[in-house]
C-alpha positions in Angstrom: 4.8 5.3 -23.4 8.0 4.6 -22.0 9.4 5.9 -19.0 12.9 6.9 -19.2 13.3 9.5 -15.9 11.2 8.8 -12.3 11.1 10.3 -8.9 10.0 8.5 -6.1 8.4 10.8 -3.1 9.3 8.7 -0.1 12.8 6.7 -0.1 11.8 4.2 2.6 11.2 0.3 2.2 8.4 0.3 -1.1 10.3 3.6 -2.0 13.6 2.4 -1.5 12.2 -1.0 -3.1 10.6 0.4 -6.2 13.8 2.3 -6.9 16.2 -1.0 -7.0 13.3 -2.6 -8.7 13.1 0.2 -11.4 16.7 0.0 -12.0 16.8 -3.8 -11.7 13.6 -3.7 -14.2 14.5 -1.4 -16.6 18.1 -1.1 -17.3 19.1 3.0 -17.9 16.3 4.4 -16.4 16.9 7.1 -14.2 15.9 7.1 -11.0 15.6 10.3 -8.7 15.0 10.7 -5.3 12.6 13.3 -3.1 12.9 13.5 0.4 13.7 16.6 2.8 15.9 15.3 4.2 19.9 15.8 2.4 21.5 12.5 4.7 18.0 10.2 3.3 19.4 11.1 -0.1 23.4 10.7 0.3 22.5 6.8 2.2 19.7 6.0 -0.2 22.2 7.0 -3.2 25.4 5.1 -1.3 23.0 2.4 -1.1 22.0 2.1 -4.8 18.3 2.4 -4.7 18.3 6.4 -6.7 20.8 7.7 -9.5 20.5 11.0 -7.7 18.1 13.7 -5.4 17.3 16.2 -4.3 15.4 18.1 -1.4 13.9 20.6 -4.1 10.7 19.8 -6.0 10.9 21.7 -8.5 14.2 20.1 -9.5 12.7 16.4 -8.6 10.3 17.2 -10.2 10.6 19.1 -14.0 12.3 16.6 -16.2 10.7 13.1 -15.0 8.0 11.4 -17.0 6.9 9.3 -13.8 6.4 10.8 -10.7 5.9 8.2 -7.3 4.4 9.3 -4.5 5.5 6.6 -1.3 3.8 8.7 1.3 2.1 7.7 4.1 -1.3 8.6 2.8 -2.3 11.5 4.6 0.9 13.9 2.9 0.2 12.2 -0.6 -2.7 14.9 -2.3 0.0 17.2 -1.4 2.6 16.3 -2.8 0.4 15.2 -6.0 -0.2 19.3 -5.9 2.9 19.6 -5.8 4.1 17.6 -9.4 0.9 19.9 -10.6 3.0 23.0 -9.9 6.8 21.7 -10.6 6.0 18.8 -14.1 6.2 19.3 -17.6 3.3 18.6 -19.3 2.0 15.2 -19.7 3.4 13.9 -16.9 2.1 10.9 -15.6 1.7 10.8 -11.8 0.5 7.9 -9.1 1.1 7.0 -5.6 2.0 3.4 -3.9 -0.7 4.5 -0.8 -3.5 1.8 0.8 -6.3 3.2 0.3 -7.8 5.3 -2.8 -11.0 6.3 -2.3 -10.8 10.0 -0.7 -7.3 10.5 -2.9 -8.7 9.7 -6.6 -11.6 11.7 -5.7 -9.3 15.2 -4.5 -7.5 14.4 -7.6 -10.3 14.2 -9.6 -11.8 17.5 -8.6 -8.6 19.2 -8.9 -8.5 19.2 -12.9 -5.4 19.0 -13.4 -3.5 20.9 -16.9 -0.2 19.3 -16.6 0.2 15.8 -14.4 -2.3 12.8 -15.6 -3.0 11.4 -11.8 -3.5 7.5 -12.2 -3.7 6.1 -9.0 -2.0 2.6 -7.8 -1.4 0.2 -4.7 0.7 -3.0 -5.1 0.0 -5.3 -2.3 3.7 -5.2 -1.2 5.4 -4.4 2.1 6.2 -5.2 5.1 6.1 -4.2 9.0 9.3 -3.3 9.0 10.1 0.6 8.2 12.5 2.4 6.4 15.2 2.3 3.3 17.6 0.0 5.3 15.0 -2.9 4.5 14.5 -1.7 1.6 14.9 -5.3 -1.2 14.8 -5.2 -5.2 12.0 -8.4 -5.3 9.8 -6.9 -2.5 7.6 -6.8 -5.4 8.5 -9.8 -7.7 5.2 -11.3 -8.1 2.1 -9.6 -6.0 0.0 -7.7 -7.4 -1.2 -4.1 -7.8 -4.3 -2.0 -7.4 -4.9 0.3 -10.5 -7.9 2.6 -9.7 -10.0 3.4 -12.8 -12.6 5.9 -13.2 -15.0 7.7 -15.7 -12.2 10.7 -15.9 -8.7 8.5 -15.6 -6.5 8.8 -18.3 -6.6 6.2 -20.9 -2.9 6.6 -22.1 -1.5 6.8 -19.0 -3.8 3.8 -17.1 -2.7 1.8 -19.4 0.9 3.3 -19.3 0.7 2.0 -16.0 -0.6 -1.4 -16.1 2.4 -2.5 -18.9 4.7 -0.2 -15.8 3.5 -2.2 -12.6 3.2 -5.7 -14.8 6.8 -5.2 -15.2 7.5 -4.1 -12.1 4.4 -7.1 -9.7 3.5 -9.2 -12.8 -0.4 -9.0 -11.5 -2.6 -6.0 -11.9 -6.4 -4.9 -10.9 -7.8 -2.6 -12.3 -11.0 -1.7 -10.4 -12.8 1.2 -8.9 -11.1 3.3 -5.8 -14.5 2.6 -3.7 -14.2 -1.8 -4.1 -10.4 -1.6 -4.1 -11.0 0.0 -0.3 -14.1 -2.3 -0.1 -11.4 -5.1 -1.0 -8.4 -4.5 1.7 -10.2 -3.3 3.7 -11.4 -7.4 4.3 -8.1 -8.4 3.9 -5.5 -6.4 5.2 -7.3 -3.2 7.1 -9.1 -4.4 9.3 -6.3 -7.8 9.9 -4.7 -5.6 11.1 -7.1 -3.7 13.7 -7.5 -7.3 14.6 -4.1 -7.9 15.0 -3.6 -4.6 17.2 -6.4 -5.9 19.4 -5.0 -8.8 20.1 -1.7 -8.2 21.3 -3.4 -5.2 23.4 -5.9 -7.4 25.8 -3.4 -10.7 25.9 -2.9 -10.3 29.8 0.6 -9.5 30.4 1.2 -13.2 33.1 -0.3 -14.7 29.7 2.4 -12.7 27.0 5.7 -14.1 27.9 5.0 -17.9 27.1 3.6 -17.1 23.5 4.7 -18.9 20.5 4.5 -19.2 16.3 0.3 -19.4 16.4 0.5 -15.6 18.0 3.3 -14.6 16.3 2.1 -15.6 12.9 -0.8 -13.9 13.8 0.3 -10.7 15.2 3.3 -9.8 13.3 1.7 -7.5 11.5 0.7 -5.0 14.5 4.5 -3.9 14.5 3.3 -2.0 11.6 4.2 1.7 11.5 1.8 3.6 13.9 1.5 6.7 11.7 1.3 5.4 7.9 -1.8 2.9 9.8 -3.9 5.8 11.3 -3.7 7.5 8.3 -5.0 4.1 6.5 -8.2 4.0 9.1 -8.6 7.6 8.7 -9.0 7.7 5.2 -11.0 4.0 4.4 -13.0 3.5 8.3 -16.6 3.3 6.6 -15.6 0.1 4.9 -13.1 -1.2 8.2 -16.4 0.1 10.2 -18.3 -1.8 8.1 -16.7 -5.3 8.1 -16.2 -5.1 12.3 -19.7 -4.9 12.3 -19.6 -8.3 10.5 -16.8 -9.0 13.3 -18.6 -8.4 16.2 -21.4 -10.4 14.9 -20.3 -13.7 14.1 -17.7 -13.6 17.3 -21.4 -13.1 19.2 -22.4 -16.1 17.3 -18.9 -18.1 18.5 -19.5 -17.1 21.9 -23.1 -18.5 22.3 -22.3 -21.7 20.8 -19.4 -21.7 23.7 -22.4 -21.1 25.6 -24.9 -23.8 24.6 -22.5 -27.2 25.5 -23.0 -28.3 22.2 -19.9 -29.5 20.4 -21.3 -29.8 17.0 -22.1 -26.1 16.9 -17.8 -25.5 17.5 -16.5 -28.3 15.1 -18.8 -26.9 12.1 -17.5 -23.6 13.4 -13.8 -24.7 13.2 -14.2 -27.4 10.3 -15.9 -24.4 7.6 -12.9 -22.3 8.9 -10.2 -24.8 8.3 -12.0 -26.1 4.9 -11.4 -22.1 3.8 -7.9 -21.8 4.9 -6.9 -25.0 3.1 -8.7 -23.7 -0.1 -8.1 -20.5 -0.4 -5.8 -19.3 -3.2 -4.7 -16.1 -4.1 -5.2 -14.1 -6.9 
């Protein structure tokens, strides 16, 4: 399946970067932007993120071969429904949300007639937000999760695998619940911990923080609305992970109180080795 017309819902960092990547990777493709703001549409067109845009879902969806929803998680499902209402039969719809379980469950309960939905999650982004920070190579070399269940349309799934391989290079197909557990461990919980760290450093000490602190807490600058949605829709996996961290922190405190340097050394040596030996997928 070749996508000739792609509509992107939400022309921010991710949606704008995808528009640039599409125009780079698929010469001749038509990229359509859907936004509630005419100003955003005009800016996106001027920056070369889209070919044209509209505030009208009917106009933006009616002839699209692929619809990509790049909005906060809480808005994704309503746009899936809008796509079903206005898209032509057979249109593939995907999203770029950081959680998949709730979205896929709700989509599969609907039994759509016109669209074929496949959930996606490219592991690319930034603590910045907005189309001003869009980059044509934001997705280059990154990993994309594509959600699959027994109900996933096989043709649409294959099309999305080919699509994301062209954009990013690496695609992992997995169950949406497993996806949410993985991203809780490697993304959502670290974000929560970074946020806790910046809030609990005493104000008298914060001005003296340097590169280590900045690196550790960079993600805490993320969009609060976006991350509220992520935490809400993945709370089960996040709470499970936080309980593990709580016990580990208690063990670390116990080791520190024991005054046994060997315990602390082994703890730090283990962490150092894991981090040195770690290789991304």
